[in-house]
Short mmCIF file of the C-alpha atoms (twelve columns), coordinates in Angstrom:
data_MODEL
# 
_entry.id   MODEL 
# 
loop_
_atom_site.group_PDB 
_atom_site.id 
_atom_site.type_symbol 
_atom_site.label_atom_id 
_atom_site.label_alt_id 
_atom_site.label_comp_id 
_atom_site.label_asym_id 
_atom_site.label_seq_id 
_atom_site.Cartn_x 
_atom_site.Cartn_y 
_atom_site.Cartn_z 
_atom_site.pdbx_PDB_model_num 
ATOM 1   C CA . MET A 1   13.663  22.456  -23.490 1 
ATOM 2   C CA . ASP A 2   12.585  18.925  -24.405 1 
ATOM 3   C CA . THR A 3   10.852  16.563  -21.996 1 
ATOM 4   C CA . SER A 4   14.013  14.572  -21.196 1 
ATOM 5   C CA . GLN A 5   15.892  17.751  -20.238 1 
ATOM 6   C CA . GLU A 6   12.946  18.955  -18.143 1 
ATOM 7   C CA . LYS A 7   12.788  15.605  -16.333 1 
ATOM 8   C CA . LYS A 8   16.541  15.633  -15.758 1 
ATOM 9   C CA . ALA A 9   16.322  19.103  -14.188 1 
ATOM 10  C CA . LEU A 10  13.302  18.072  -12.099 1 
ATOM 11  C CA . ARG A 11  15.099  14.941  -10.844 1 
ATOM 12  C CA . LYS A 12  18.097  17.016  -9.825  1 
ATOM 13  C CA . GLN A 13  15.876  19.540  -8.018  1 
ATOM 14  C CA . LEU A 14  13.877  16.845  -6.180  1 
ATOM 15  C CA . VAL A 15  16.970  14.892  -5.084  1 
ATOM 16  C CA . LEU A 16  18.629  18.077  -3.809  1 
ATOM 17  C CA . GLN A 17  15.436  19.028  -1.968  1 
ATOM 18  C CA . ARG A 18  15.287  15.551  -0.414  1 
ATOM 19  C CA . LEU A 19  18.936  15.667  0.659   1 
ATOM 20  C CA . CYS A 20  18.378  19.062  2.322   1 
ATOM 21  C CA . MET A 21  15.200  18.205  4.259   1 
ATOM 22  C CA . PRO A 22  15.706  19.511  7.791   1 
ATOM 23  C CA . ASP A 23  12.998  17.160  9.133   1 
ATOM 24  C CA . ARG A 24  14.053  13.973  7.303   1 
ATOM 25  C CA . GLU A 25  14.257  11.943  10.526  1 
ATOM 26  C CA . LEU A 26  10.703  12.879  11.550  1 
ATOM 27  C CA . ARG A 27  9.331   12.258  8.030   1 
ATOM 28  C CA . SER A 28  11.153  8.911   7.862   1 
ATOM 29  C CA . ASP A 29  9.689   7.873   11.205  1 
ATOM 30  C CA . LEU A 30  6.193   8.806   10.019  1 
ATOM 31  C CA . LEU A 31  6.600   6.853   6.769   1 
ATOM 32  C CA . GLN A 32  7.946   3.836   8.705   1 
ATOM 33  C CA . ARG A 33  4.701   3.890   10.718  1 
ATOM 34  C CA . VAL A 34  2.518   4.304   7.623   1 
ATOM 35  C CA . MET A 35  4.293   1.401   5.945   1 
ATOM 36  C CA . ARG A 36  4.004   -0.908  8.964   1 
ATOM 37  C CA . ILE A 37  0.278   -0.208  9.370   1 
ATOM 38  C CA . TRP A 38  -0.309  -0.617  5.633   1 
ATOM 39  C CA . LEU A 39  1.413   -4.035  5.701   1 
ATOM 40  C CA . ILE A 40  -0.732  -5.457  8.524   1 
ATOM 41  C CA . ASN A 41  -3.394  -7.101  6.360   1 
ATOM 42  C CA . ARG A 42  -1.240  -7.918  3.336   1 
ATOM 43  C CA . PRO A 43  -1.008  -11.657 2.572   1 
ATOM 44  C CA . ASP A 44  2.459   -11.408 0.997   1 
ATOM 45  C CA . ILE A 45  5.307   -13.645 2.111   1 
ATOM 46  C CA . VAL A 46  7.993   -12.313 -0.274  1 
ATOM 47  C CA . ILE A 47  8.500   -8.554  -0.564  1 
ATOM 48  C CA . GLY A 48  10.991  -6.774  -2.799  1 
ATOM 49  C CA . ALA A 49  12.424  -3.426  -1.750  1 
ATOM 50  C CA . TYR A 50  15.520  -1.305  -2.401  1 
ATOM 51  C CA . TRP A 51  18.697  -0.088  -0.720  1 
ATOM 52  C CA . PRO A 52  18.191  3.667   -0.124  1 
ATOM 53  C CA . ILE A 53  20.436  6.101   -1.988  1 
ATOM 54  C CA . LYS A 54  20.528  9.890   -2.402  1 
ATOM 55  C CA . GLY A 55  18.395  10.597  0.665   1 
ATOM 56  C CA . GLU A 56  15.648  8.097   -0.214  1 
ATOM 57  C CA . PHE A 57  13.360  6.764   2.470   1 
ATOM 58  C CA . ASP A 58  14.769  3.546   3.991   1 
ATOM 59  C CA . PRO A 59  12.097  0.795   3.904   1 
ATOM 60  C CA . LEU A 60  14.325  -1.888  5.428   1 
ATOM 61  C CA . PRO A 61  13.657  -1.268  9.161   1 
ATOM 62  C CA . ALA A 62  9.871   -1.555  8.610   1 
ATOM 63  C CA . LEU A 63  10.362  -4.671  6.488   1 
ATOM 64  C CA . HIS A 64  12.628  -6.272  9.074   1 
ATOM 65  C CA . ARG A 65  9.897   -5.686  11.683  1 
ATOM 66  C CA . TRP A 66  7.338   -7.174  9.239   1 
ATOM 67  C CA . LYS A 67  9.569   -10.266 8.896   1 
ATOM 68  C CA . GLU A 68  9.942   -10.558 12.699  1 
ATOM 69  C CA . ASP A 69  6.173   -10.154 13.166  1 
ATOM 70  C CA . GLY A 70  5.687   -13.104 10.786  1 
ATOM 71  C CA . GLU A 71  8.008   -15.214 12.932  1 
ATOM 72  C CA . LEU A 72  5.982   -14.331 16.030  1 
ATOM 73  C CA . LEU A 73  2.788   -15.380 14.235  1 
ATOM 74  C CA . ASP A 74  4.393   -18.777 13.601  1 
ATOM 75  C CA . GLN A 75  3.467   -18.767 9.907   1 
ATOM 76  C CA . PRO A 76  3.986   -21.969 7.896   1 
ATOM 77  C CA . GLN A 77  6.327   -20.162 5.463   1 
ATOM 78  C CA . PRO A 78  8.870   -17.586 6.610   1 
ATOM 79  C CA . ARG A 79  8.539   -14.045 5.310   1 
ATOM 80  C CA . ARG A 80  11.342  -12.982 2.981   1 
ATOM 81  C CA . ILE A 81  12.785  -9.682  1.791   1 
ATOM 82  C CA . GLY A 82  14.550  -9.189  -1.537  1 
ATOM 83  C CA . LEU A 83  16.805  -6.415  -2.791  1 
ATOM 84  C CA . PRO A 84  17.430  -5.637  -6.464  1 
ATOM 85  C CA . VAL A 85  20.436  -6.829  -8.403  1 
ATOM 86  C CA . VAL A 86  20.915  -5.470  -11.933 1 
ATOM 87  C CA . ASP A 87  20.742  -8.007  -14.766 1 
ATOM 88  C CA . LYS A 88  23.287  -6.343  -17.078 1 
ATOM 89  C CA . LEU A 89  22.229  -8.280  -20.167 1 
ATOM 90  C CA . HIS A 90  18.522  -7.347  -20.026 1 
ATOM 91  C CA . LYS A 91  18.888  -4.121  -17.999 1 
ATOM 92  C CA . THR A 92  16.260  -5.360  -15.567 1 
ATOM 93  C CA . LEU A 93  16.291  -6.207  -11.874 1 
ATOM 94  C CA . LYS A 94  16.271  -9.574  -10.126 1 
ATOM 95  C CA . PHE A 95  15.581  -9.732  -6.420  1 
ATOM 96  C CA . HIS A 96  17.977  -11.576 -4.149  1 
ATOM 97  C CA . ALA A 97  17.198  -12.568 -0.567  1 
ATOM 98  C CA . TRP A 98  18.301  -10.006 2.037   1 
ATOM 99  C CA . TYR A 99  18.406  -10.092 5.838   1 
ATOM 100 C CA . PRO A 100 20.180  -7.885  8.403   1 
ATOM 101 C CA . GLY A 101 23.857  -8.844  8.445   1 
ATOM 102 C CA . CYS A 102 23.627  -10.455 4.998   1 
ATOM 103 C CA . PRO A 103 26.941  -10.309 3.063   1 
ATOM 104 C CA . MET A 104 26.778  -7.349  0.661   1 
ATOM 105 C CA . GLN A 105 28.813  -6.031  -2.245  1 
ATOM 106 C CA . GLU A 106 28.532  -2.919  -4.414  1 
ATOM 107 C CA . ASP A 107 27.017  -3.175  -7.873  1 
ATOM 108 C CA . ALA A 108 28.261  -1.263  -10.945 1 
ATOM 109 C CA . TYR A 109 26.412  1.848   -9.694  1 
ATOM 110 C CA . GLY A 110 27.964  1.722   -6.217  1 
ATOM 111 C CA . ILE A 111 24.736  0.499   -4.589  1 
ATOM 112 C CA . PRO A 112 25.006  -2.350  -2.054  1 
ATOM 113 C CA . LYS A 113 23.410  -5.632  -3.137  1 
ATOM 114 C CA . PRO A 114 23.151  -9.056  -1.489  1 
ATOM 115 C CA . LYS A 115 26.189  -11.191 -2.240  1 
ATOM 116 C CA . GLU A 116 25.463  -14.678 -3.546  1 
ATOM 117 C CA . THR A 117 22.006  -15.094 -2.014  1 
ATOM 118 C CA . GLU A 118 19.209  -16.860 -3.843  1 
ATOM 119 C CA . VAL A 119 16.890  -15.175 -6.342  1 
ATOM 120 C CA . ILE A 120 13.368  -14.724 -4.976  1 
ATOM 121 C CA . VAL A 121 10.220  -13.497 -6.719  1 
ATOM 122 C CA . PRO A 122 8.308   -10.822 -4.777  1 
ATOM 123 C CA . THR A 123 4.517   -10.642 -4.780  1 
ATOM 124 C CA . LEU A 124 4.779   -7.097  -3.412  1 
ATOM 125 C CA . LEU A 125 7.390   -4.605  -4.545  1 
ATOM 126 C CA . PHE A 126 8.262   -1.331  -2.810  1 
ATOM 127 C CA . VAL A 127 9.680   1.138   -5.326  1 
ATOM 128 C CA . PRO A 128 11.562  4.371   -4.523  1 
ATOM 129 C CA . CYS A 129 10.118  7.590   -5.944  1 
ATOM 130 C CA . VAL A 130 12.229  10.602  -6.837  1 
ATOM 131 C CA . GLY A 131 8.827   12.150  -7.509  1 
ATOM 132 C CA . TYR A 132 5.260   10.950  -7.977  1 
ATOM 133 C CA . GLY A 133 1.929   12.228  -9.236  1 
ATOM 134 C CA . THR A 134 -1.699  11.301  -9.572  1 
ATOM 135 C CA . GLY A 135 -2.640  8.119   -11.358 1 
ATOM 136 C CA . GLY A 136 0.073   6.151   -9.578  1 
ATOM 137 C CA . PHE A 137 2.887   7.435   -11.784 1 
ATOM 138 C CA . ARG A 138 6.410   7.894   -10.471 1 
ATOM 139 C CA . LEU A 139 9.505   9.734   -11.549 1 
ATOM 140 C CA . GLY A 140 12.595  7.575   -11.137 1 
ATOM 141 C CA . TYR A 141 16.230  8.247   -11.985 1 
ATOM 142 C CA . GLY A 142 15.670  7.756   -15.714 1 
ATOM 143 C CA . GLY A 143 17.369  4.382   -16.209 1 
ATOM 144 C CA . GLY A 144 14.094  2.541   -16.863 1 
ATOM 145 C CA . PHE A 145 15.106  -0.464  -14.725 1 
ATOM 146 C CA . TYR A 146 11.817  -0.655  -12.830 1 
ATOM 147 C CA . ASP A 147 9.677   -0.098  -15.945 1 
ATOM 148 C CA . ARG A 148 11.472  -2.905  -17.815 1 
ATOM 149 C CA . THR A 149 11.397  -5.180  -14.761 1 
ATOM 150 C CA . LEU A 150 7.685   -4.659  -14.139 1 
ATOM 151 C CA . ALA A 151 6.919   -5.280  -17.813 1 
ATOM 152 C CA . GLU A 152 8.648   -8.692  -17.590 1 
ATOM 153 C CA . LEU A 153 8.104   -9.929  -14.023 1 
ATOM 154 C CA . GLN A 154 5.655   -12.845 -13.840 1 
ATOM 155 C CA . PRO A 155 3.523   -13.018 -11.898 1 
ATOM 156 C CA . LYS A 156 3.366   -9.231  -11.764 1 
ATOM 157 C CA . PRO A 157 3.858   -8.032  -8.174  1 
ATOM 158 C CA . TYR A 158 1.666   -5.477  -6.444  1 
ATOM 159 C CA . THR A 159 3.713   -2.278  -6.700  1 
ATOM 160 C CA . VAL A 160 3.929   0.427   -4.043  1 
ATOM 161 C CA . GLY A 161 5.835   3.686   -4.407  1 
ATOM 162 C CA . LEU A 162 7.487   5.227   -1.351  1 
ATOM 163 C CA . GLY A 163 8.350   8.909   -1.116  1 
ATOM 164 C CA . PHE A 164 8.111   11.974  1.051   1 
ATOM 165 C CA . THR A 165 5.269   14.490  0.764   1 
ATOM 166 C CA . ASN A 166 7.532   17.091  -0.856  1 
ATOM 167 C CA . ALA A 167 8.154   14.728  -3.820  1 
ATOM 168 C CA . PHE A 168 4.590   15.150  -5.122  1 
ATOM 169 C CA . ILE A 169 4.527   16.572  -8.661  1 
ATOM 170 C CA . GLU A 170 1.204   18.285  -9.277  1 
ATOM 171 C CA . GLU A 171 1.267   18.309  -13.071 1 
ATOM 172 C CA . MET A 172 3.122   15.094  -13.827 1 
ATOM 173 C CA . GLU A 173 2.695   13.877  -17.398 1 
ATOM 174 C CA . PRO A 174 3.363   10.140  -17.799 1 
ATOM 175 C CA . GLU A 175 5.072   8.895   -20.954 1 
ATOM 176 C CA . PRO A 176 3.687   5.946   -22.958 1 
ATOM 177 C CA . HIS A 177 6.246   3.506   -21.461 1 
ATOM 178 C CA . ASP A 178 5.491   4.510   -17.835 1 
ATOM 179 C CA . VAL A 179 3.864   1.752   -15.794 1 
ATOM 180 C CA . PRO A 180 1.577   3.088   -13.027 1 
ATOM 181 C CA . LEU A 181 2.065   1.830   -9.482  1 
ATOM 182 C CA . ASP A 182 -0.775  0.112   -7.632  1 
ATOM 183 C CA . ALA A 183 -0.330  2.340   -4.571  1 
ATOM 184 C CA . ILE A 184 1.832   5.188   -3.273  1 
ATOM 185 C CA . LEU A 185 2.611   5.845   0.404   1 
ATOM 186 C CA . ASN A 186 4.157   8.966   1.867   1 
ATOM 187 C CA . ASP A 187 4.720   10.333  5.355   1 
ATOM 188 C CA . ASN A 188 1.077   11.477  5.522   1 
ATOM 189 C CA . GLY A 189 -0.414  8.091   4.562   1 
ATOM 190 C CA . VAL A 190 -1.784  6.493   1.401   1 
ATOM 191 C CA . VAL A 191 -1.813  8.991   -1.471  1 
ATOM 192 C CA . TRP A 192 -2.744  6.561   -4.240  1 
ATOM 193 C CA . PRO A 193 -5.258  5.153   -4.846  1 
ATOM 194 C CA . ILE A 194 -7.347  8.061   -3.655  1 
ATOM 195 C CA . GLY A 195 -10.347 7.293   -1.473  1 
# 
């Protein structure tokens, strides 16, 4: 079996495992807490995230609280959240402003995206992980959207993978095009960088 077939089988196994987690609600609550604590000392004003699909962890409640906390602190610039919209021509992602109640529409993949909101450039980007391993490497769905986006985004945002503990891949081998994340959080805490 070649590497692409092995990765395809691993993705399928990890997504199925995630969808069948009996304690998803508890793990999600724990990761919400980890994320909120991790964000406390971050200087970012614009954060990019994702709309959860296939049993992924939902980062939006923690980010909405982060945005509200910024309003309570009476910051000079409001905190903003962006969700990805596929740039079909370049097969990359642009981040459009999102807020609870924002008008949404489905993209070509059936994933909700903000409808006609402005493009914003995140300084911090939360990335979903189908799987992840040491060195800050993640296993995505295989489309390469995040790798291409991170290679082009200027200035490059600080990247943080989000996943559950059972998505850890002990012997993950990155490919030459894989871009490592700056940090990875799971329901137990910070798993990358170590120490």
